[in-house]
C-alpha positions in Angstrom: 95.2 74.9 122.5 95.0 78.4 121.9 92.4 80.4 118.7 95.7 81.7 117.5 98.5 78.7 117.9 95.5 76.8 116.2 95.1 79.4 113.9 98.7 80.1 113.3 99.3 76.0 112.4 96.4 75.1 110.4 96.6 74.5 106.6 95.6 77.6 103.4 92.0 78.0 103.2 88.6 77.8 104.3 87.9 78.5 107.6 84.8 79.4 107.8 81.6 80.8 105.9 78.6 82.2 106.3 75.7 83.7 103.6 77.6 87.0 103.7 81.1 86.0 105.1 83.8 84.1 104.8 87.1 83.8 106.4 90.4 82.3 104.9 93.6 81.7 107.0 96.6 82.0 104.1 101.0 81.1 105.6 103.3 82.3 103.3 107.2 81.4 103.5 109.2 84.7 103.1 109.4 86.2 100.6 106.4 84.5 99.2 103.7 86.5 97.4 99.8 86.8 97.0 99.5 88.1 93.3 97.2 91.4 92.4 93.8 90.6 93.1 89.8 92.3 94.0 87.2 91.2 96.1 84.4 93.1 94.5 81.5 93.3 96.5 83.3 92.5 100.0 84.7 95.2 102.6 88.3 92.9 103.4 89.5 92.6 107.2 93.1 91.6 106.4 94.5 89.7 110.3 98.8 88.9 110.8 98.3 86.6 113.0 101.9 85.7 113.0 105.0 87.1 110.9 104.8 90.4 109.1 103.5 91.4 105.4 103.4 94.0 102.6 99.9 94.7 101.5 99.7 97.2 99.2 96.3 98.4 97.4 95.3 100.6 95.2 91.8 102.0 95.1 89.8 102.1 91.1 92.3 104.9 89.3 94.1 105.9 92.9 97.6 104.8 93.2 98.7 102.1 95.2 100.3 102.6 99.3 102.4 100.0 100.6 101.5 99.0 104.7 104.4 97.5 106.6 101.8 94.6 108.5 102.9 93.3 111.9 101.7 90.3 114.0 98.7 92.0 115.8 97.9 94.4 113.3 94.6 94.5 111.6 94.1 97.0 107.7 90.4 97.2 106.1 89.6 98.3 102.9 87.5 98.1 100.2 87.3 94.2 98.0 86.6 96.4 95.1 90.8 98.1 95.6 93.6 95.5 94.1 95.4 94.6 96.8 99.0 92.4 96.7 100.4 90.5 99.4 103.9 90.3 99.5 105.6 88.7 102.7 109.1 89.6 105.5 112.0 87.7 106.7 110.5 85.7 108.5 107.4 84.8 106.0 103.4 85.3 107.4 100.1 83.3 108.8 97.2 85.6 108.1 93.5 85.5 108.3 91.1 87.5 105.7 87.9 88.2 106.1 85.1 89.3 103.9 81.9 90.6 104.9 79.3 91.6 102.2 
């Protein structure tokens, strides 16, 4: 079984972690969302494994910008920024890697 297939069928949750990093896999149904939040002290890497999501990233004191991400795309941003996610028509499976 390929790693992509393993991750894309995995339940949402923590996949692995070390002292300065962690990797979480998330699965969202069509139209489901993740509310606005931050990851202070981390650099965030968001990687879409299946489906598509809209990621709205808002720097502190700035205006938010929405990015349409599809399978195979990666977004990297400061954990100090606010982020919210919305799954597209086919839902989404993605990983979030947090690096200190």
